[in-house]
C-alpha positions in Angstrom: -19.4 -0.6 9.8 -21.9 1.6 7.8 -20.4 3.2 4.7 -21.2 7.2 3.8 -18.9 7.7 0.9 -18.2 4.6 -0.6 -20.1 1.2 -2.1 -19.0 -2.4 -1.7 -19.9 -5.2 -3.7 -18.8 -8.7 -4.6 -18.5 -10.1 -7.8 -17.7 -14.1 -7.6 -13.8 -14.0 -6.0 -13.4 -10.2 -7.0 -14.6 -7.7 -4.2 -15.0 -4.3 -6.1 -15.2 -1.0 -4.2 -16.7 2.4 -5.6 -15.8 6.1 -4.1 -19.3 7.4 -4.1 -18.7 11.6 -3.6 -20.2 12.3 -6.7 -21.2 16.1 -6.3 -17.3 16.2 -4.9 -15.8 14.4 -7.9 -15.0 11.8 -4.9 -12.5 14.4 -2.9 -11.0 12.1 -0.4 -12.0 13.1 3.5 -10.9 11.6 6.5 -14.4 9.2 6.5 -13.9 8.2 2.8 -10.5 7.0 3.6 -11.6 5.1 6.8 -14.1 3.2 4.9 -12.0 2.4 2.3 -9.1 1.2 4.6 -12.3 -1.0 6.4 -13.5 -2.7 3.6 -9.9 -3.3 1.8 -9.2 -4.9 5.6 -11.7 -6.8 5.1 -11.5 -8.0 1.6 -7.9 -8.9 2.4 -9.2 -11.1 5.5 -11.7 -12.7 3.4 -10.4 -16.0 1.7 -13.2 -16.2 -0.8 -12.0 -13.0 -2.3 -8.9 -13.1 -4.6 -8.2 -9.6 -5.9 -9.9 -6.1 -5.2 -11.0 -3.3 -7.4 -10.8 0.4 -6.5 -12.7 2.5 -8.6 -14.6 5.9 -9.5 -16.9 7.5 -11.6 -16.9 8.3 -15.4 -15.8 11.8 -14.1 -13.5 11.7 -11.6 -11.7 8.7 -9.6 -10.6 11.0 -7.2 -10.5 14.7 -7.3 -7.9 15.8 -4.7 -8.4 15.9 -0.9 -11.3 17.4 0.8 -10.5 21.2 1.2 -12.6 22.0 4.0 -11.9 19.3 6.0 -8.3 19.8 5.6 -8.5 23.5 6.7 -10.9 22.6 9.9 -8.0 19.8 10.7 -5.1 22.0 10.1 -6.3 24.6 12.5 -7.2 22.0 15.1 -4.5 19.6 15.0 -1.6 21.6 13.2 1.1 19.6 12.0 -0.5 16.3 12.9 -3.7 17.1 10.6 -3.1 14.1 7.9 -2.1 11.6 10.6 -4.8 9.8 10.5 -5.3 9.4 7.2 -1.5 8.5 6.8 -2.2 5.3 8.8 -5.2 4.5 6.9 -3.2 4.8 3.6 -0.4 2.4 5.3 -3.3 -0.1 6.0 -4.7 0.2 2.8 -0.8 -0.2 0.8 0.0 -3.4 3.5 -2.9 -5.5 2.2 -1.9 -8.7 0.2 -4.2 -9.2 -2.4 -3.7 -7.6 -5.9 -5.5 -4.3 -5.8 -6.7 -2.8 -9.5 -7.2 0.9 -9.7 -9.8 1.6 -12.6 -8.8 5.5 -13.4 -11.5 7.4 -15.3 -11.6 11.5 -15.0 -9.7 12.7 -12.7 -6.8 11.1 -10.0 -5.5 14.7 -8.7 -3.6 14.6 -5.2 -4.5 12.1 -2.7 -6.4 10.5 -5.4 -3.6 9.9 -7.7 -1.7 8.5 -4.6 -4.4 6.1 -3.8 -4.2 5.1 -7.2 -0.4 5.0 -7.3 -1.0 2.6 -3.8 -2.1 0.0 -6.2 -1.2 -2.9 -8.0 -2.3 -2.5 -11.4 -3.4 1.1 -12.9 -6.1 0.6 -15.9 -6.9 3.8 -17.0 -9.6 5.3 -19.4 -8.9 8.3 -22.5 -9.9 11.0 -20.0 -7.7 10.0 -17.1 -5.7 12.8 -15.6 -2.6 12.2 -13.1 -1.4 15.2 -10.8 0.1 16.2 -7.8 -1.3 19.8 -7.4 -0.6 20.1 -4.0 2.9 22.9 -4.3 0.2 25.4 -5.3 -1.0 25.4 -1.6 2.6 25.5 -0.4 2.5 22.0 0.9 3.7 18.6 -1.3 2.5 15.3 -1.4 2.3 13.3 2.0 1.0 9.6 1.2 3.8 8.5 -1.4 3.8 10.0 -4.7 7.6 11.9 -4.2 8.7 8.2 -3.7 6.2 6.0 -6.0 6.2 8.8 -8.8 10.3 9.0 -8.9 10.8 5.3 -9.1 8.4 4.9 -12.1 9.0 8.4 -13.9 12.3 9.5 -12.7 14.2 12.3 -11.0 13.1 14.9 -13.7 9.3 14.1 -15.0 8.8 14.0 -11.3 10.2 17.2 -10.5 8.3 18.8 -13.1 5.0 17.1 -12.2 5.5 18.0 -8.2 7.2 21.3 -8.6 5.1 22.8 -11.1 1.4 20.5 -10.3 1.2 19.9 -14.2 -1.1 16.8 -14.9 0.1 14.0 -17.0 -2.9 12.6 -19.9 -4.0 9.1 -20.0 -1.5 8.5 -23.1 1.5 9.5 -21.0 0.4 7.7 -17.9 1.0 4.1 -20.1 4.1 5.2 -21.8 5.8 6.8 -18.4 5.1 3.2 -16.9 2.6 4.4 -14.3 -0.6 2.9 -15.8 -1.0 -0.5 -17.4 -2.9 0.4 -20.6 -5.8 2.6 -21.7 -9.4 1.2 -21.6 -12.1 3.0 -23.6 -13.9 4.8 -20.7 -17.1 2.6 -21.7 -15.6 -1.0 -21.2 -12.9 0.1 -18.7 -15.0 -0.9 -15.2 -16.1 -4.5 -17.3 -12.2 -4.9 -18.3 -11.1 -4.2 -14.5 -13.7 -6.9 -13.4 -12.1 -9.5 -16.6 -8.4 -8.6 -15.1 -9.9 -9.3 -11.7 -11.5 -12.5 -12.4 -8.4 -13.8 -14.6 -6.7 -13.5 -11.6 -9.1 -14.7 -9.0 -8.8 -18.2 -11.4 -4.9 -18.4 -10.9 -3.3 -20.1 -7.7 -4.2 -17.9 -4.8 -0.3 -18.8 -3.4 1.1 -18.0 -6.3 -0.2 -14.8 -6.8 0.3 -13.1 -3.2 3.9 -14.6 -3.6 4.2 -12.7 -6.6 3.2 -9.3 -5.2 4.9 -9.9 -2.1 8.3 -10.3 -4.5 7.5 -7.6 -7.2 6.7 -5.0 -4.1 10.3 -5.8 -2.7 11.9 -4.4 -5.9 11.3 -1.0 -4.2 12.8 -1.7 -1.2 15.8 -3.9 -2.0 18.9 -3.9 -4.1 19.0 -6.1 -7.2 20.9 -8.9 -5.5 18.7 -8.7 -2.5 15.9 -8.5 -4.7 17.2 -11.6 -6.7 17.4 -13.5 -3.8 14.3 -12.6 -2.2 12.2 -13.6 -5.3 14.2 -17.0 -5.2 13.0 -17.6 -1.8 9.1 -16.7 -2.7 9.4 -18.9 -6.1 10.6 -21.9 -3.3 7.8 -21.3 -1.2 5.6 -21.9 -4.6 7.3 -25.0 -5.3 6.4 -26.5 -2.4 2.8 -25.7 -2.2 0.2 -28.2 -2.8 -1.7 -26.0 -5.7 1.5 -25.9 -7.7 2.0 -29.8 -7.5 -1.6 -29.9 -8.4 -1.7 -27.6 -11.5 1.7 -29.1 -12.8 -0.1 -32.3 -13.1 -2.8 -31.0 -14.4 -0.7 -28.8 -17.0 1.3 -32.5 -18.2 -2.3 -34.2 -18.1 -3.7 -32.1 -20.5 -0.5 -31.5 -23.0 -1.0 -35.5 -23.5 -4.5 -35.2 -25.2 
C-alpha cells in the first residue's frame, strides 16, 4: 500500500508511524486512518517489531477529523458515514503490541481518541487534549466517552465533552490521561527510548501484561485478578522466563 498521509520507519525493534498532513495540522481523513491501521497491522504481524510509536508534528498530533470529507460522507452515506473509520479504529485498538503515542500540540476530536487508544501517552508541554464534537451537534464516536470516563470519572468527562473544554499537558498527566510531560525538543527521542526499553524485555511477558491490563476495562475486580493470574501462569511456563530467571540468579552471584 502506498502511503499518502503517514510516514513509516523502523528503528531497531521499534516501528514508528508519523502522521503527515502538516498543512491540515494532521486532520484525520479516512485515507489517513486506513494507512495507520494498515501499518499497525504490519508491525503487529512482524516478529522483529516489539513496540510501536504513533507521533505527529511539534504543532499537532492530530487536530480533529477532516471536516470537508465528513460533510461529503454524511451527504452520501448518512448515519453510516463513519462506519469504515470505526472499523479501522477497532483494528488499531486490537493490536497486541504496545503502542506509544507521542503527543505534541493539538490532539482534538478523533485525534484525541487516537491517542487514547494507545497504551502509553507521552506529552510535550504544549499538548492539548479536547473533544469539541459537541459544537457540531455530534458526540465522539471512537471511544472517548468511555475511555475518558474510566480515567477522569463522570464529572470531568461530562465537562470536557459537554463544553468542549480542552485539557493542557499538566492536566492530562494529573488526571491520568498521559504518563508524563517531556520537553518538546526531547519528546520523540524519549518515546523511542521508552519503546526500545520495552523491546529489550521478554516479548511474551510484554504481550500478556498488555492483555491483562486491557482486561481491567471489561472485567470486575475479582474477574480481572483471575485473568491476570492466568496470564502470569502463561509467563511462568515460557522458556524466556526460565532463561531470564537463571540469568538474574547468575548475575546476582557475581
